[in-house]
N, C-alpha and C positions, 0 to 999 in steps of 0.2 A: 174588293172589300176584304178586310181582315176577317178570316173565319174563326170566330171565337165562341166561347160559351154563350155570350150575349146574343150573337147572331143566330146560333142554334136554337136558343130559347125562343127568340122572336119568330123564327121559322116554324117551330112546332106549334106555337100559340096561334099563328095565322092559319095553319093547316086545320086547326080545330075551330076556326072562325070565332075566336074569343078576343075580347078587348083585354087590356092589362087588368082592369078592374074585374072583368069576368073570370079571368084565369085565377086571380087571387081568391075570389069567392068560391070557385069550383074546388080548388085545392083545400081551402078552409073547411068546406062542407064535407069533403071526403075523408080528411085526416084530422080534423079538429085542430087545425093550426091557426096562426094569426098573420098570414100573409097580407100585404096591402098593395095597392096600385103603385105606390111610391117605391116599394121594394122591387117589384117586377121591373119598373122603369130603370132603376139603378143597375139591376143585373143585365137587362137587355142592352144597356148602353155601356156596359163594362166599366161602370164607375165604382162598383163594389162587387165582391164575390159572396155568394151565399155560404152559410155555415154548412158543415157536412150533413147535418140532419135535414136542413132545407133542401139540399142537393138530392138527398135520398127521396124525399117526397116528390120533387120535380121529375126525377128519373122514373119513379114508379107511376106517376100520373100519366106521363107520356109513353110509358112502356119502352123506355130507352135504357140501354146498359149504363150502369153507374160508372163503369170503367171509361166508356166513351165520353161522358160528361166530365170526369176527372181529367182526362187528357186535354179537353178544351178549356177547363176552368183556369188552370195556371200553366202557361207555356214555359218550358225550360229555356233559359237564356242561350244566346248564340254562343256563349263561352262554355257550353255544357261539356264539350269534348276538347281536351287539350292535346298537346303534341303526342303523337303516337296513338291517339284514340284511347287513352288509358283511363281518364277520369270521367265520372258521371256526376252532374249537379242535380241534387235532389231537393225539392222545395220543402222548407220547414214550415209546418202549419201551426206552430205555437207549442203549447204544453198540454200534457194529458195527465189527469190525476191517477196515481197508482195508490189510491187510498179510498176514501169515500167518493161517491159520485159527485161530480162537479161540472159546472158549465164550462164551455169552451168559447173563447172569443172568436169573432169573424176574422178571417185573413183576407187582405186585399192585395192587389198588385203593387200598391205603394209601400206596404210594410213587409212584403214577402222577402225572406232570406233563403239562401241556398247552402247546402252542405255538399262539398265536393269529396267524393270517395273514389278510391281506385276500383275500377270495375271488377277486378279479380276478387275483391272482398265480397261481392254480391253473388258470386257463383252463377247458378242457373237463372237468377233474376236480373243479371247485368243489363239485358236488353229490354227489360220491362219499362215502359214509358209512364206507368201510372204510380210508381213508388212515391211515397212521401215520408217525411221525417217528423217526429215529435220529440219534445224534451219531457222526460219523466219527472213528475212532481209528486213525491210521496214515497212511503216505505213499505207499502203492502206487498211489493214483489221483490223486496231487497235480497232474498236468497238467490234470485236469478238475475234480476235487473236492478241495480242500485239506484237510489234517488239521484237525480242529476244526469242520468244516462240519456243518450240520444238513441232513439229506436227508429229503424226503418220499417215501414209498413207497406203491405201489398193489399189493395182493395179486394174484398171478396164478397160474394153474396152469402146471406145467412145460411143457405142450404149447402154451401161448400165447406163450412166450418167443421172441423174434426175434433174428437176428444184430444185433449192436451195441447191444442193450439192456444197460444197467448193472443188475445184479441182486443181490439179497440171497439167498444160498444157503448150504446146509450140506452138508458131505461128511464122512462118518465121524463125525457128530454134532458137528462144529465149523463155525463160521460165518465168512463173509467177504463182501466186496462187490467185484465185478470186472465187466469188460466181457465179455459172452458172445459166443461164436462157435461155430457147428456145422461140423465137418469131416466132411461126409457120406462122402467118399471113403474115409477111414480109420476111420470109425465112432467119432469122438472128440468130446467136448464140451470146449471150451477156455474157460477163464476167465482173462482176461488183465489184467495191471496196465497202467496208463498213468502212469508215474512217471519223474521225473528221476533217481531212484535206481536204478541198474542192478542192484542186488542182488535186486530183485523179479523173479519169473519166473512163467510160465504155470502154472496148475493144470490138468492134463490128465486127464480122466476118461473111461474107456471108455463107449461108449454103452450097453453091456449091463450096466452097474452101477447101475441106477436105484434099487435099494433103499437104497443108501448115499448117494444124491444127492437133495436136496430144494431146489427153487427156490421161494422164498416170495413174492418181490415184485420189481417193477422200480422203479428210482429215476426219479421224474418231475420233481423240483425240488430245488434245494439253495441254501443261503445260508451265508455265512461273514463274520464280523467281520474287517475288514482291519487293525484296530489294537487 
């Protein structure tokens, strides 16, 4: 049997002696989500992949590493490595807003695309199996990462994030990319734009609102076409 995200999810559900409907209900009650039996069925049968936010809830519910789930969620193609073991194929998960918070569409095995990069460009992350790519949509980080760039991201736990990391995060179920800073004195998590457009402003979140905040990854690399 192909060992995939779906088979892992089914295994974990059965270990807890839950039906698909029961699992959906349990996660909804714990995290105030809107999972359904149909969604669980699609995921378990690998007909569709969950969004990053849903994946986070599933990993947390089963107390499983998010990295482990990401590795199973979308397999790299057999053409990942080319002659000389030089290139790495990185899955492209769609676009991320570098402006106001925005929703992110689900990525499935049918519409997944890959970006091939020379491994030397990834430095110490070249052997990391969990990297993924996003296309930047917006101008709020244009001093560092221009609109239209492709960024490579490494999944991290929210407790791993450090001051000045550029992170992919969601708040109140919407997503963005900003520079992170912790204001310990005032108990605030601050996500700042770095833009030539003064209309963009900090997203400030109280430290005691962790259930509404999810930090998924840090940006480790980017590229953009200049013409």
